[in-house]
C-alpha positions as CSV (number, residue, x, y, z in Angstrom):
1,M,15.6,-2.0,20.9
2,D,18.6,-2.5,18.6
3,I,17.3,-4.0,15.4
4,E,20.7,-3.9,13.8
5,H,21.9,-6.7,16.0
6,L,18.6,-8.4,16.6
7,T,18.6,-12.2,15.8
8,D,15.6,-14.2,14.5
9,V,15.6,-16.1,17.7
10,E,15.4,-12.9,19.8
11,F,12.7,-11.6,17.5
12,E,10.6,-14.7,17.9
13,A,11.0,-14.5,21.7
14,L,9.1,-11.2,21.7
15,P,5.4,-11.2,22.4
16,L,3.4,-11.7,19.2
17,V,1.0,-8.8,18.4
18,V,-0.3,-10.1,15.1
19,E,0.8,-12.2,12.2
20,G,-0.6,-12.0,8.7
21,E,0.2,-13.1,5.2
22,S,2.9,-10.5,4.6
23,K,4.2,-9.5,8.1
24,E,4.8,-10.6,11.6
25,V,4.5,-7.9,14.3
26,R,6.0,-8.4,17.9
27,A,5.9,-6.0,20.9
28,A,9.2,-4.5,21.9
29,G,8.0,-2.7,25.0
30,E,7.8,1.1,25.7
31,G,5.1,1.5,23.0
32,L,7.3,0.0,20.2
33,A,7.0,-3.0,17.9
34,V,9.4,-4.9,15.7
35,I,8.1,-6.1,12.3
36,R,9.5,-8.8,10.1
37,F,8.3,-8.8,6.4
38,K,7.6,-12.1,4.7
39,P,8.7,-12.8,1.1
40,T,5.1,-13.4,0.0
41,I,2.9,-12.0,-2.8
42,Y,-0.8,-12.2,-3.3
43,S,-3.6,-11.2,-5.6
44,F,-7.3,-11.9,-5.0
45,T,-8.3,-10.7,-8.5
46,A,-5.9,-13.1,-10.1
47,N,-6.5,-15.9,-7.5
48,R,-2.7,-16.2,-7.1
49,A,-0.4,-16.4,-4.2
50,G,3.3,-17.2,-3.9
51,V,6.6,-16.9,-2.1
52,I,9.4,-14.9,-3.8
53,P,12.7,-15.2,-1.9
54,G,14.3,-11.8,-1.7
55,S,11.1,-9.8,-2.2
56,D,11.0,-9.0,1.5
57,R,14.4,-7.3,1.4
58,L,13.4,-5.3,-1.7
59,R,10.2,-4.1,0.0
60,L,12.1,-3.1,3.1
61,R,14.7,-1.1,1.2
62,A,11.9,0.7,-0.7
63,T,10.1,1.4,2.5
64,R,13.2,2.8,4.1
65,I,13.5,5.4,1.3
66,L,9.8,6.3,1.1
67,V,9.3,6.7,4.8
68,E,12.1,9.3,4.7
69,V,10.2,11.0,1.8
70,L,7.2,11.3,4.1
71,R,9.3,12.5,7.0
72,A,10.8,15.3,4.8
73,A,7.3,16.3,3.8
74,G,6.1,16.5,7.5
75,I,3.8,13.5,7.2
76,P,3.8,11.3,10.3
77,H,4.8,7.7,9.9
78,A,5.0,5.1,12.6
79,Y,8.2,3.5,11.3
80,L,11.2,4.7,13.2
81,Q,14.0,2.6,11.7
82,V,14.2,0.1,8.8
83,N,17.0,-2.2,7.8
84,D,17.2,-5.2,5.5
85,R,15.6,-7.5,8.1
86,F,13.4,-5.7,10.5
87,V,11.4,-2.5,11.1
88,L,11.3,-0.7,14.4
89,S,7.9,1.0,14.7
90,R,5.7,2.8,17.1
91,L,3.0,0.3,18.2
92,I,-0.3,1.4,16.8
93,E,-3.0,0.5,19.3
94,A,-6.2,-1.0,17.9
95,P,-5.5,-0.3,14.2
96,P,-8.7,-0.1,12.2
97,P,-9.2,-3.0,9.7
98,I,-9.4,-0.5,6.9
99,E,-7.2,0.1,3.9
100,V,-7.1,3.6,2.6
101,V,-6.7,3.6,-1.2
102,V,-5.8,6.5,-3.4
103,K,-6.6,6.1,-7.0
104,A,-5.5,8.4,-9.8
105,F,-6.4,6.1,-12.7
106,H,-9.3,3.8,-13.6
107,T,-7.4,0.6,-13.0
108,G,-7.6,-2.6,-10.9
109,T,-10.7,-3.3,-8.9
110,S,-12.4,-0.1,-10.1
111,K,-12.0,-1.0,-13.7
112,H,-13.4,-4.5,-13.1
113,R,-16.1,-3.8,-10.6
114,Y,-17.7,-0.7,-12.0
115,V,-19.1,-1.9,-15.3
116,G,-20.0,1.0,-17.6
117,M,-18.3,3.7,-15.6
118,A,-15.5,4.1,-18.2
119,G,-16.8,6.5,-20.9
120,L,-19.7,7.8,-18.9
121,P,-19.5,11.6,-18.7
122,I,-19.3,13.2,-15.3
123,R,-22.6,15.0,-14.5
124,A,-23.1,18.4,-16.1
125,S,-23.8,20.0,-12.8
126,H,-20.5,18.9,-11.2
127,P,-18.7,22.0,-9.8
128,Y,-15.3,21.0,-11.2
129,Y,-15.4,18.3,-13.9
130,P,-18.6,18.6,-15.8
131,G,-18.7,16.3,-18.9
132,F,-15.2,14.8,-18.2
133,T,-14.8,11.2,-19.4
134,F,-12.2,8.6,-18.8
135,G,-11.5,5.2,-20.3
136,P,-10.0,2.0,-18.9
137,D,-6.6,2.7,-17.5
138,E,-7.0,6.4,-18.1
139,A,-6.6,9.2,-15.5
140,Y,-9.3,10.4,-13.3
141,P,-9.9,14.2,-13.2
142,A,-8.2,14.2,-9.8
143,P,-7.0,11.5,-7.3
144,I,-9.8,10.0,-5.2
145,V,-9.7,8.3,-1.8
146,R,-11.5,5.1,-1.1
147,F,-11.9,3.1,2.2
148,D,-11.9,-0.7,2.0
149,W,-12.8,-3.1,4.8
150,R,-10.0,-5.6,5.2
151,N,-11.4,-9.1,5.2
152,P,-9.4,-12.2,6.1
153,L,-8.2,-14.2,3.1
154,R,-10.8,-16.9,3.9
155,H,-14.1,-16.9,5.7
156,P,-13.5,-18.4,9.2
157,L,-16.5,-20.7,9.0
158,T,-16.9,-21.6,5.3
159,G,-13.3,-21.3,4.1
160,Q,-14.5,-19.3,1.1
161,R,-12.0,-16.8,-0.3
162,L,-12.8,-13.3,0.5
163,A,-12.0,-10.0,-1.1
164,D,-11.8,-6.6,0.7
165,E,-15.0,-4.7,0.4
166,V,-15.5,-1.0,-0.4
167,L,-17.1,1.0,2.5
168,G,-19.3,4.0,2.3
169,D,-17.7,7.0,4.1
170,D,-20.4,6.9,6.8
171,Q,-19.5,3.3,7.7
172,A,-15.8,3.9,7.5
173,A,-16.2,6.8,9.9
174,W,-17.3,4.4,12.6
175,F,-13.7,3.1,12.7
176,I,-11.5,5.9,11.3
177,D,-11.6,9.7,11.0
178,V,-12.3,9.7,7.3
179,D,-11.7,13.4,6.8
180,A,-8.3,13.4,8.5
181,A,-7.4,10.1,6.8
182,R,-8.3,11.4,3.4
183,R,-6.1,14.5,4.0
184,T,-3.2,12.3,5.1
185,A,-3.6,9.9,2.2
186,L,-3.7,12.7,-0.4
187,R,-0.6,14.4,1.2
188,T,1.2,11.0,1.1
189,F,0.2,10.4,-2.5
190,R,1.4,13.9,-3.5
191,A,4.7,13.6,-1.7
192,L,5.4,10.2,-3.2
193,S,4.2,11.3,-6.6
194,D,6.6,14.3,-6.6
195,F,9.5,12.0,-5.5
196,L,8.8,9.3,-8.1
197,G,7.7,11.7,-10.8
198,A,11.2,13.2,-10.8
199,R,12.3,9.7,-11.8
200,E,9.7,9.4,-14.5
201,V,7.5,7.1,-12.5
202,V,3.7,7.7,-12.2
203,I,1.7,6.3,-9.3
204,Y,-1.6,4.9,-10.7
205,D,-2.9,3.9,-7.2
206,L,-1.5,3.6,-3.7
207,C,-2.7,1.5,-0.8
208,L,-2.1,2.8,2.8
209,F,-2.8,2.0,6.4
210,V,-3.7,5.0,8.5
211,S,-4.3,5.3,12.3
212,A,-7.9,5.6,13.6
213,D,-7.4,9.3,14.2
214,G,-6.4,9.7,10.5
215,G,-3.1,11.3,11.3
216,T,-0.4,8.7,11.0
217,V,0.6,6.3,8.2
218,F,1.7,3.0,9.7
219,G,2.1,0.4,7.0
220,E,4.8,-0.4,4.6
221,L,5.4,1.8,1.6
222,S,6.9,-0.4,-1.1
223,Q,6.6,-1.8,-4.6
224,D,3.8,-4.0,-3.3
225,C,1.6,-1.1,-2.2
226,G,0.4,0.3,-5.5
227,R,0.6,0.5,-9.3
228,F,3.7,2.2,-10.7
229,R,4.4,3.0,-14.3
230,H,7.6,4.2,-15.9
231,F,7.4,6.2,-19.1
232,D,9.9,3.8,-20.9
233,L,10.0,0.7,-18.7
234,G,6.3,0.2,-18.3
235,S,4.8,-1.5,-15.3
236,L,7.1,-1.8,-12.2
237,D,4.6,-3.5,-9.9
238,K,3.0,-6.9,-9.7
239,D,0.4,-6.5,-12.5
240,E,2.4,-8.8,-14.9
241,W,2.7,-11.4,-12.1
242,R,-1.1,-11.1,-11.6
243,A,-1.4,-11.9,-15.4
244,G,0.7,-15.0,-15.0
245,G,4.3,-13.7,-15.2
246,S,7.0,-15.5,-13.3
247,S,8.3,-14.7,-9.8
248,E,11.7,-13.8,-11.3
249,H,10.0,-11.3,-13.6
250,V,8.3,-9.4,-10.7
251,L,11.5,-9.5,-8.7
252,K,13.3,-7.8,-11.7
253,K,10.5,-5.2,-11.9
254,W,10.8,-4.4,-8.2
255,E,14.6,-4.2,-8.4
256,L,14.2,-1.7,-11.2
257,L,11.8,0.5,-9.2
258,L,14.1,0.4,-6.2
259,E,17.0,1.4,-8.5
260,L,15.0,4.4,-9.7
261,M,14.2,5.3,-6.1
262,T,17.9,5.5,-5.3
263,T,18.7,7.6,-8.3
264,P,19.7,11.1,-7.1
């Protein structure tokens, strides 16, 4: 499959595998898929969705860079080739509807859901972090991995808006090898943290998709997949858009992050 010369008409003629809010995946034969990103942005917490023309290209360009970072670190990723329009990927059969989240700071859903956690000391009998405390938006003693069940945006019967839900490890293990997925997620987080840290960017959290055997990352790796903070430039993700900032503003943030990624 030559995605460099693939037209939209040819792409749309391929058999549809799945279409979501942010991507369209079509089968290319021989165990391959072609993916087209959509210029969409969404936040359940902020109850906000939109279309930002050009954001798809920025996400694709960032993904191309970060997939190579993983490859250099020996971490398997399903994406084989990425250009400004399409992704050529290995087709992941029966992907689990689970998002693997690595969190290094008490931000986002954790900050909002777990009332009273900030400031509460870690138990004195903990083997590594007894008495450690953290506040809102402060670092955890070490990155943690969480497994979230991916709900549709709306309930199929009631139309009610749905958020993803945190799974206990025992439940998540029904659908994904949690031990292997945790190792893969932490390796990915460390590799990307090392790469971005050299550019003075800190990853607060990172959202990943990992195969059922826990060994292969298969989703995009972009500005829209986590929270990124620069020491001088501040937030380089969609947090300000969540808070009501303009689409143009988030596009500028994503352009800045991409520019930093391309800095030698």
